[in-house]
Legacy VTK file of the C-alpha trace (Angstrom):
# vtk DataFile Version 3.0
C-alpha trace
ASCII
DATASET POLYDATA
POINTS 317 float
-12.095 42.898 34.749
-10.729 46.242 33.266
-10.710 46.501 29.416
-7.323 46.236 27.908
-7.609 49.359 25.866
-7.805 51.326 29.141
-4.240 50.123 30.147
-2.454 53.346 29.220
-4.869 55.590 31.018
-4.715 53.657 34.144
-0.836 53.910 33.865
-1.137 57.670 33.643
-3.580 57.903 36.487
-1.344 55.738 38.923
1.538 57.913 38.008
-0.437 61.040 38.681
-1.606 59.803 41.990
1.768 58.797 43.195
2.789 62.538 42.439
-0.168 63.781 44.179
0.874 62.027 47.380
4.328 63.517 47.141
2.715 67.155 46.476
0.611 66.600 49.606
3.800 65.956 51.744
5.226 69.364 50.387
7.052 68.507 47.368
5.658 71.407 45.313
8.105 70.867 42.447
6.078 67.949 41.227
3.039 70.330 40.645
3.919 71.135 36.743
4.125 67.465 36.006
0.894 66.568 37.624
-0.806 69.195 35.570
0.888 67.768 32.400
-0.299 64.266 33.300
-3.832 65.559 33.934
-3.877 67.187 30.505
-2.504 64.211 28.881
-5.141 62.106 30.555
-7.916 64.326 29.269
-6.794 64.202 25.812
-6.174 60.401 25.376
-9.331 59.689 27.346
-11.383 61.954 24.767
-9.650 60.357 21.862
-10.151 56.823 23.174
-13.827 56.794 24.208
-14.966 58.865 21.063
-14.952 55.941 18.726
-15.632 52.698 21.027
-17.206 49.805 19.184
-20.494 48.469 20.548
-18.762 45.658 22.141
-16.413 47.919 23.947
-19.238 50.012 25.381
-20.540 46.723 26.747
-17.238 46.200 28.556
-17.330 49.641 29.923
-21.095 49.118 31.264
-19.727 46.215 33.056
-16.706 47.896 34.298
-15.980 46.821 38.024
-15.324 50.379 39.051
-18.587 51.794 37.361
-20.827 53.602 39.874
-24.060 51.897 40.796
-27.484 52.891 41.826
-26.098 52.982 45.551
-23.655 55.688 44.477
-26.051 57.926 42.821
-28.341 57.780 45.812
-25.451 58.673 47.944
-24.602 61.747 45.762
-28.088 62.897 44.730
-30.581 61.895 47.264
-31.024 63.501 50.708
-32.352 61.724 53.755
-32.971 58.468 51.696
-35.064 55.954 53.718
-34.993 52.549 51.946
-37.945 50.248 51.948
-37.518 46.298 52.463
-39.717 43.381 51.491
-42.530 42.501 49.197
-45.308 41.947 51.608
-45.360 38.560 50.260
-42.179 36.427 50.338
-39.076 38.314 51.467
-36.268 40.866 50.867
-34.416 41.002 47.526
-31.352 42.954 47.958
-30.821 43.162 44.076
-33.252 46.076 44.236
-32.826 49.283 46.088
-36.190 51.121 46.735
-37.154 53.959 48.904
-37.895 57.622 49.428
-35.646 60.824 49.662
-35.146 64.254 48.312
-33.637 65.499 45.047
-32.588 68.901 46.106
-35.929 70.077 47.563
-38.218 67.659 45.784
-39.389 64.514 47.327
-39.095 61.545 45.183
-39.294 57.710 45.023
-36.162 55.996 43.869
-35.962 52.382 42.685
-32.940 50.643 41.141
-30.898 47.595 40.425
-27.729 47.221 42.658
-24.961 44.782 41.722
-22.731 45.428 44.761
-19.078 46.391 44.949
-16.852 43.482 46.482
-17.398 39.811 46.072
-19.259 39.393 49.306
-21.759 42.296 48.169
-22.096 40.900 44.833
-23.314 37.556 46.071
-25.635 39.427 48.460
-27.134 41.379 45.799
-27.205 38.504 43.329
-25.134 40.560 40.628
-27.933 42.798 40.238
-30.274 40.045 38.997
-33.555 40.524 40.866
-36.151 37.746 42.098
-39.824 38.352 41.972
-39.611 39.904 45.347
-37.500 42.765 43.957
-39.946 43.546 41.547
-42.848 43.418 44.057
-40.970 45.575 46.371
-40.567 48.104 43.522
-44.280 48.033 42.664
-44.985 48.770 46.342
-43.042 51.707 46.097
-44.429 52.818 42.746
-47.874 52.582 44.329
-46.924 54.481 47.458
-45.375 57.208 45.165
-48.684 57.582 43.296
-50.615 57.699 46.652
-48.470 60.544 47.800
-48.224 62.252 44.415
-44.402 61.752 44.436
-42.224 61.772 41.192
-40.374 58.392 40.423
-36.967 57.968 39.426
-35.608 54.664 38.273
-31.907 53.349 37.828
-31.520 50.422 35.374
-28.268 48.393 35.701
-28.985 44.493 35.321
-27.932 41.892 33.107
-31.382 40.561 33.336
-33.920 39.186 35.888
-32.656 35.983 37.860
-33.603 32.913 35.678
-33.450 30.373 38.596
-36.106 27.743 39.175
-37.255 29.399 42.484
-37.727 32.859 40.880
-39.844 30.979 38.291
-41.827 29.228 40.742
-42.518 32.337 42.621
-43.785 34.259 39.510
-40.727 35.985 37.948
-42.601 36.724 34.603
-45.740 37.956 36.227
-43.881 40.151 38.591
-41.999 41.882 35.639
-45.258 42.363 33.744
-46.947 43.821 36.824
-44.207 46.154 37.311
-44.300 47.394 33.694
-47.997 47.750 33.860
-47.979 49.664 37.281
-45.119 51.996 35.775
-47.179 52.450 32.429
-50.313 53.931 34.296
-48.642 55.909 36.981
-50.351 59.119 37.672
-46.905 60.869 38.626
-43.899 61.877 36.629
-41.504 59.217 36.110
-37.753 59.372 34.797
-35.774 56.205 34.027
-31.884 56.312 33.556
-29.856 53.274 32.107
-26.787 53.558 34.005
-24.950 50.457 33.212
-26.308 47.345 31.842
-30.033 47.090 30.524
-30.717 43.556 29.981
-33.982 42.154 28.718
-37.250 42.200 30.653
-35.219 42.676 34.011
-34.338 46.198 32.838
-37.571 46.943 31.180
-39.457 46.319 34.096
-38.111 49.711 35.482
-38.066 51.457 32.141
-41.723 52.301 31.343
-41.021 56.085 32.248
-42.195 59.520 30.757
-38.588 60.091 30.012
-35.853 57.456 29.386
-32.209 58.377 29.458
-28.963 56.433 28.878
-25.407 57.171 30.225
-23.374 57.218 26.969
-21.586 53.876 27.927
-24.522 51.986 29.102
-26.206 49.481 26.849
-29.978 48.521 26.584
-30.947 45.241 24.829
-33.471 42.354 24.522
-30.531 39.969 25.150
-26.989 40.114 26.083
-24.326 39.869 23.366
-23.266 36.536 24.719
-26.899 35.113 24.558
-27.457 36.299 21.136
-24.181 34.796 19.957
-24.972 31.566 21.506
-28.495 31.513 19.779
-27.570 32.870 16.276
-24.172 31.444 15.725
-23.522 29.030 18.674
-20.271 30.591 18.923
-19.105 32.753 21.897
-16.463 34.358 19.631
-19.230 36.222 17.676
-20.009 38.438 20.691
-18.633 41.496 18.964
-20.877 40.800 15.786
-23.803 40.295 17.982
-23.284 43.490 20.017
-23.204 45.390 16.746
-26.105 43.617 15.372
-28.219 44.162 18.636
-28.116 48.236 18.101
-27.731 48.378 21.905
-25.633 51.296 22.360
-27.065 54.949 23.427
-26.513 56.230 19.981
-28.311 53.536 18.212
-31.265 53.585 20.641
-31.398 57.541 20.318
-31.738 57.149 16.677
-34.399 54.344 16.814
-36.330 56.507 19.326
-36.203 54.192 22.158
-34.493 56.525 24.463
-35.036 60.274 24.897
-31.476 61.360 25.467
-27.938 60.577 26.110
-26.118 61.718 29.244
-22.275 62.353 28.890
-19.957 60.761 31.172
-16.775 62.842 32.447
-13.612 61.950 30.960
-15.423 59.656 28.584
-16.320 57.147 31.150
-18.200 57.240 34.313
-15.680 55.223 36.564
-13.044 57.979 36.317
-15.286 60.276 38.325
-18.572 58.889 39.894
-19.319 61.955 41.849
-18.970 64.350 38.548
-21.047 61.589 36.844
-23.850 61.955 39.465
-23.919 65.561 39.208
-24.403 65.560 35.444
-27.147 62.817 35.854
-28.730 64.827 38.500
-29.014 68.050 36.296
-30.735 65.967 33.608
-33.220 64.484 35.957
-34.224 67.812 37.703
-34.763 69.314 34.359
-36.921 66.487 33.485
-38.900 66.639 36.558
-39.311 70.401 36.166
-41.053 69.850 32.935
-43.199 66.929 33.843
-44.232 68.330 37.256
-46.227 71.079 35.316
-48.556 68.356 33.689
-51.578 66.739 34.748
-52.047 63.177 35.794
-53.978 62.400 32.717
-51.340 64.015 30.483
-48.583 62.208 31.965
-50.396 58.795 31.521
-51.536 59.723 27.900
-48.037 60.887 26.807
-46.330 57.853 28.324
-48.600 55.485 26.523
-48.280 57.350 23.329
-44.425 57.361 23.659
-44.279 53.618 23.926
-46.963 52.737 21.312
-44.807 54.540 18.547
-41.841 52.164 19.065
-41.497 49.506 16.453
-44.056 51.106 14.071
-43.004 51.120 10.566
-44.921 52.133 7.260
-44.727 50.132 4.041
-45.325 51.903 0.796
-45.823 48.992 -1.030
LINES 1 318
317 0 1 2 3 4 5 6 7 8 9 10 11 12 13 14 15 16 17 18 19 20 21 22 23 24 25 26 27 28 29 30 31 32 33 34 35 36 37 38 39 40 41 42 43 44 45 46 47 48 49 50 51 52 53 54 55 56 57 58 59 60 61 62 63 64 65 66 67 68 69 70 71 72 73 74 75 76 77 78 79 80 81 82 83 84 85 86 87 88 89 90 91 92 93 94 95 96 97 98 99 100 101 102 103 104 105 106 107 108 109 110 111 112 113 114 115 116 117 118 119 120 121 122 123 124 125 126 127 128 129 130 131 132 133 134 135 136 137 138 139 140 141 142 143 144 145 146 147 148 149 150 151 152 153 154 155 156 157 158 159 160 161 162 163 164 165 166 167 168 169 170 171 172 173 174 175 176 177 178 179 180 181 182 183 184 185 186 187 188 189 190 191 192 193 194 195 196 197 198 199 200 201 202 203 204 205 206 207 208 209 210 211 212 213 214 215 216 217 218 219 220 221 222 223 224 225 226 227 228 229 230 231 232 233 234 235 236 237 238 239 240 241 242 243 244 245 246 247 248 249 250 251 252 253 254 255 256 257 258 259 260 261 262 263 264 265 266 267 268 269 270 271 272 273 274 275 276 277 278 279 280 281 282 283 284 285 286 287 288 289 290 291 292 293 294 295 296 297 298 299 300 301 302 303 304 305 306 307 308 309 310 311 312 313 314 315 316
């Protein structure tokens, strides 16, 4: 469902797209109006997305047209070869994992995938992995380490699947093992929260040397709905919960949980997935260029120090 506050932007875009169709048919007189609509769109988008509330950013992170892991792989990773199965139980389509090239650099890529249409969303379990998904990721992490290949993770999940079957097959253990393996990887790692970053299901792919967030993503120990249900027992309090959780990129950068915020074109990634991917790709390449100059021991030491500092406070009393 698209946010109500975007309604005017969609009306401008639809009008512009209709005029573009006429322009392609030879009606050159509409070109000036197209340019004016583009200018109007940029100005309104810049103003609209500048001061969104935490809850508004959650709705953008869940936007039906927001690009997913599969989109970033399509735009950024050449010759991607997907790995399937966990060598234990089966295949989990909520996680995409494999190898390819970022530019000329071989990389391992692991990410949550929600799916596009209803059929694919069901197949992908709405981006909520089972234990098999995390074990598949662990398999790829270990292969990456064996072949000295940098790791990139894309985080976009409301959380790990909480079903009985998942618990019976060791959901919590699989998440813990994924975090453990990532923590001690002897190769460079970069994690990017591209949409939703919910609870341990997200953290399983987040123990990296560098952690970035797209500006409209969120990263939290619990969803605003879950928080509202526990603290207030009232779903009408989701906006208050979103604010209290400090889940936005700006909040998390100030708290030192993430290393940087990646801007989204026109203020939101769904307006131009390809442009978003190009911006994201520049950040990842820059990180890997820096990290690949470090020794394996330095990578592990810096990663451990980075996460040990989180949550540390000093009392002067």
